[in-house]
N, C-alpha and C positions, 0 to 999 in steps of 0.2 A: 416941368411941376415939378412943384417939391415931393418925396415920398415921404410923408411926414407919418410917425409911428400909428398902426391902429387903434382901437379900443382898449387891448386890452392891458395894454402899460402901463396905463392910471390903475391908482390906488380907488376899489369901489367904493369909499365912505365919504369922498371925497362929492362937492355937487356943485352944480350952475344954475344961475334962477333965469328961464325963459318965460316969454309972453308971450298971450294970444290972448284973442276978442276977447276970456274971461280971463283974465289978468295974468299973475305970475306964477308958477309953481320952481319948485325944487326939480332938478332932474340931473341922475348921476352922470358927474366928469366923465365919466366912463364909455356911457351910452355914447355912440353914432345917432341914436333918434334924438328925437326932441320932445318941446312940452305936450305938442296934442296927443303923442306916442305916452308919456306919461302921464297922459289924464287918461288913456285908453286901457290902463294897466289898474288905474284904481278901480276904473269906474267896470272892468270884467273882467275882473277874479271869478272865472266861473268854471273850468272842468280845466284848466292849467296844461293843456294843451299849446303850443305853439301854431302857428300854420303851417299847410302843408309844402313840402321844397315844389312842388311844381307851378302852387300860386304865388309864391315870392317869387320864382323865377318869372311867368309868364308878366308876372309888373312891372318887375326887368325891363326885360326885352321888352314892352312898350315903353315905357321913362327914354333909354336907348334910343328906338325909332323918332321917339318925338324931338332929341335935343339934335338927332343928326337931318331931322325932317327940319326943327327951323334955324340950325344952322344953314343949310342949305339956300330957304327963304331968304336968307338974313336977318328975320326976325328978331332970332337970339344971337348973340356973339359970340363970335367963336372960339375964345380960350375958355370962355361958359360954356360952350357948348361940349367942346373938348372934357374939360372939365366933368362936366354929368357922365358923357360916356365914359371917361376911364373908370371912373367910380361906379357906374354898371358891369364894365368889364371885369372888376375887381372881385362881386357881388357876383355877375357868371363864374366865373374859377373857382368860388366856394369859398372863396373871405365871406369875414361881416356877417355870417349867417344866424347867429348870436343874435342878431341886434332885432330880427326879425319877430316882433314877442308878443303880438296881439292875440290875444282867444280867439279862437275862430269863431265862440257865440258873442258878438258883438254888437254895435249899433246896426240899425239897416243899411243895407247898400254895402258896404264897407268900405264906407269913409277913414277910419280907423285904418286896416290897413293901408288904403290908398295914400293917404298919413306918414305914416309908421316909414314908408319904401321912400317915399319924398324929402322925409325928414334925413334920414342915412343919407341917402345922395348926396343929396345937400352938404351935407356935414362935410361927408369925405372929398367931394368935390373941394371945398373952401379950403380941407387941408391941402390937397393937391397945390392949390393954386398960390400953399402960405400962409394961408390963414385959420386961426382958430374957427371952432368948432362951435357953435349956438349962437351963432352973430349974425350968421345968414346974410350974409354980406362976402365975396362980393357973390355968392349964391343962394338964392332965397326961396323954398322948398316949394313955394304955390308960384310966383312969380315964373320961374324960369323951370323947375323941375317937370312943375304941375301946368307950364306954360296949354294955352287950346285945349286942354284935358277939365275932365267931370271925373270925380269918383263912378258917375251916372253911363258915362260908357268904354271906362277903361277895364272894369269891374266884368262888366257882360263879356270885352271882347279878351280880357286874362282869361276867362272860365276856357270860351273857346280853346286860346292856345296853348295851357294846359291839360287841359285833354287831349288835343289834336299830339300836343306834343310827347303824351305818355303814350295813344294809343301802340304806336309801333311793338312796344313792348309789349302791352298785355295780344294783338294781336299773333306776336309770334310765339308768345309760351301758348297759344290755342292751338296755332297751328302746329307747334310742337308736338303737344298734347295728342294730337288727330295722328300724327304720323305715328308713334308709341303705337296707339289702340289700331291703327289699323296695319300696322308691323307683328302686332298680337292676332290681330284678325288674322293672316294671311300663315302665320304659324298655326292659329287654331282651327284650319280652314276641315280637317281630316275630323276633327272631336266632334261625336255628336251627342248629346244629352237632353236630359228630357225640357221642355217646352214649360209654361209655366205662367198662365191667366186666373187673375185674381187669387195669385200666391196658391191656387191649385195645378192637378196634373193637365197638361197638352200635350197638343203634336209634338212631333219631337225639332229637333232647332241644331245646326251646328255651332259648336260655340264659339266659331269662324265670324256665323254672321251676325252672330250677338256683339261682338268687337266690331266689326264695319260697321253695323248703325249708330256706334253708339258715333267713333270716326264723324259720319255722317251730320247724324245730331248738331257736332262742333260744329261740322263747317256749314251749315246753315246757319248756327246764329252766330259763328264769326262772320259770313257774309250781311248781314240784317246790322249789324256794329257798324260796318264799314257804310251800309247803307244810309243810315242814322249819323253817322260822323260827319257825312258831305256834307250835311246842310250846315254844323259848325263850322266850315270855312269863308262865312259868310258874315263878313267884318260890319259892325256898326261906329265904331272909329271915326272920332269924329262930327261923333252926334250931339257931343261936350251934354249942355246939362239936362235939356230935356229932347233931344237929340233931334234940334233943327240947324245945328251949330254954329251957336254964336257966338264970337268971338274965334273961329275958328277959318282958316285962308282956305277961298275957296278947292284952292291943289294941296290941301292940309292931305284930306281922307287917304285919294290914291296914294299921296307919294307915300304917306306912312304904310299903305298896305304892302308898296315896292319894299319899303325899308324892314318890315316886318318879317317877308320873305327869303329874306337876305339873312339876317341876322337869326330865326327859330330852322330855316332847314324845309321849312315847308310852305313847298311851291303850289300847292292849290288853294289860294287862300284868295278869298277875290272881295271887293270894296262889296257891301250891303250895297242893295240896291234904295231901301228903304231904311232909314236908319232910326227912324220914330218906332218902327216896331220891332227894331230888333234891340232897341231899351225897352220896350212896357214889356217880351214877350220873353219865359223862359223856355217855350218850347219844346226849341230844340231842343238847348238840355235836360229837358225830363224825357222826350224822346231815346236819344241814345244815353241815360238809365239806364230808362224801359229795357233796351235793348242787351243792357250788362242786366237787367234780371234775367231777359231770357236764358243768355248764357248760365246765370247760375238754377235757374230750373233745371235746365239740364243737363249741366255738373253732377247737379247733387243728386236728379236720377241715376245719375254713371255710379257715382260712389257708393249710393244707397244699393243697386245691386250688390257690386264689389262686395259689400260687405253681406249678402247674403249668401254670394255662392261663395263665403269663402266662411261659412258661417263651420264650428266646431269644435275641433276635427273628429269628434266622436256623433258628437251627437247634432249636429247641421250636415248641412248639401254638401262642404264638402268639395265640389266641382276643381273649385281654380286654387293656387298658393298665392300668398303675398308673401311678400321680401318683410322678413323680421326685423324691423327696425327698433325693437325697445323693449323692455320685459313690459308683459300686459297684467300683471294686477303685483303689487306689494304684500300680497298674504296666499297667493295659489303659486306653484313652484311650477315653471317651465308651460306659464299661458301667455302667448301670443296675440294679441288683437290687431282690426287692420285701425293700425294709430294715422295715419294718413290720411284716409279715404275718412275716418270721422272727423278730422280739424277741416277740412274741402267741406262735408256739409257745415261746421260750422260756420264757416266765412262765410258760404253760397246766403246761409239763414242772415248776415248780417248785411250784406250787400243788398237781399232783397228786403232789408228792413231800412238800407240805407234809401233805396230809390220809392219804397214811400213818404219817405221825408222832403225828396227833393218833388216827389209828386206834389204834396201838399205844399209847399214851399213856391213850387211854381205857380199857384193858383193864387196862390196869396199875394199876386203884384196889384198895386193898385194904378188905375190914370196912365200917368209915363211912366212908371218906375214897378220894377219889385226889388224891396228893400227886402227880400229875406236871402240875396246873395251870396252872403258867404255865410248860410248854412248850405246852401246848393252844392257852392265850390267844395266844401270842406268833407261832403259827403259823394258828389262823385268821384271827386280825387280817395277818397280813403278805398271809395269801392275797387276805384280802377287799380291800383294799388296793391291790398290784398290780392284779389282777384289772382291779377302776372304772382306774382311770388307764391299763393297758390296751386295753382294749375303748372307753374315748374315746380314744384317739389312734389305732384301727385306725376309727373313726368320721369323726376329722376332719381326720385328714393318707390314710386311705389311700380307703374303700371308699367315702365321698362323692361323690369325685373320679373314681371308673371308669368306663372310656370302652371298649366292643366293639370289638375290628377285626372288620369282617361279614364283608371276603373272605377273612379263613382260615379265619374258622368256614365261610361256603359252599367251604371250595375239601377242608378234611376232610370236611366230610358225604359229600359227594360222593365221595368215595377210600373211604369207609369198606366194608370187606368183609360187614358185617354186613346192608346192607341188601337182600343176597339175604331175609334174614326176610320182608319184605317180599314175593315171591312161594311163600310154604309153604303159602296155602289153594290156589295155584292147581298148582302143580310136587310141591307133598309135603315131607319134610325132605331128602330124601337127593337129590334133583336138584338143590334150591337150595344145602344143601351142597357139592354138588359145579359147581357156578354158580358160589359163593365162593370157591371154593379156583380156578379156573378166569382168576377175577377178580384175585387176589392173583401166581399165576404168570403170568398172561398183562400183569399192568398194565394191565388196564385193567378201565373205570369198569365198574361193574353195569349202567345205564344203559345207554349203552352197547354190555358185550355182550349183552342179551339184544334191545335192536334189532337190533344187526348178525346174529345169530344167529336172530331173525323166532321165539323159544322163546316169546313172546305175542302176540298180533297188537297191529300197530303204536299202533291207536287208545287200546291199555290202557294204554300204554307209562309213558305220565304221568302217568293215574289212581290206578296203582297204586304211583309211586312220587312220587307227591304226598305233598315232602316236610312241608310243617305239618301234614297228616291221619294222619301218621304219627307224631305228638307229644302225638296225641289217641285216646280210647279209641275202639273202632272197626276191625272188618275191614277191609285194604290193598283199595283201589279201590269201596266202597264210602260210598254219601253221607255227609256227616258229620251226627251228630246234631242231633236241631233244641231 
């Protein structure tokens, strides 16, 4: 094969003329894409965005696998198959990425994206065989690169592969955050602070218990993410136009799944048992998106809590100290904001919004196909990317460096009006409620009030208001459980 120079060596103002069923159109001579991609550029100048990297990579995985399978079955001549595989490998190695240009907001199903990939691989394969780009001889984008495929089975397969390919990064980022939160939980286990419900005084809790619960919430969310992802291993490749497999060799689906396992390294991939269903429904993808929404909901709650606990330092809670990452104000000297948690909140809101888009688009499939797949793919993969990077940033630039402020934690917990709850078994609800109100009204600590008024014997006060014991199961004043 000839290693003809890539697209960047040609002047950008030169053009060539290509034709498709709609007629002739000029295409930049420097482009590896062709006429159908050029039409998409004219039609869909919508957002200025390019397809996300995993959406390109997954489509190229499919094209490479198809060429390998058709070479194996003898349906595609070996030199043509080998050239397509070589072109695909160049893209997978990072070359020609500027040639994938179709806006995420495009015609339904992703036909333009599929043809963009078909044309780039066909033109590059022809160059490797010593033929010029734009002629599509001997390799044709439809007849050879797209052999036995349709947009309608490759794009659903693409989305599943792209998500599964990116999942280890997201899961790894979440696991690292869980570990960082669990580390802080261990470090803070001895620090007792005021609990708060409804943002009002509640019974004491250990700072470590709060952080351990954060880690536990993320662990459960990560488990749900993996459970949802398992359904994505079922591939409908081979369904062709409407899921029935027209123009497809009977052995093609199983051979494709085997080839994709080898190419992607995703060894859990399975041949779908109902290719019509896998083409009709985006339910599996919507369920995964919903699981990401669950991650975002828990994560946003956690960082909002961090923002509350770090509030101050003089007029707020000031119970923890976050690493200072940048000045917090252009006018107020010395101000340091919880910048990383604020960023994470915004990312979580975006993920929740993306999930709404996915849910609406998944619902809007008709009969044999969901034509809203491009926007589904974009939003799911965008959510995965920004969640992964935001979580990693939160771990390394915030959570790992959080310190406690034990003095302020002790200050607030002693002033909690909810400490009267410890007197419930001794005084009953009504008397304890009156004690709580007196404490607030008179500005006196519960501990000092019951000592001053001799509400309980002095010898019992310390046992009843043993703050550490109040953070564990049991009756106030009783011996701790063994």
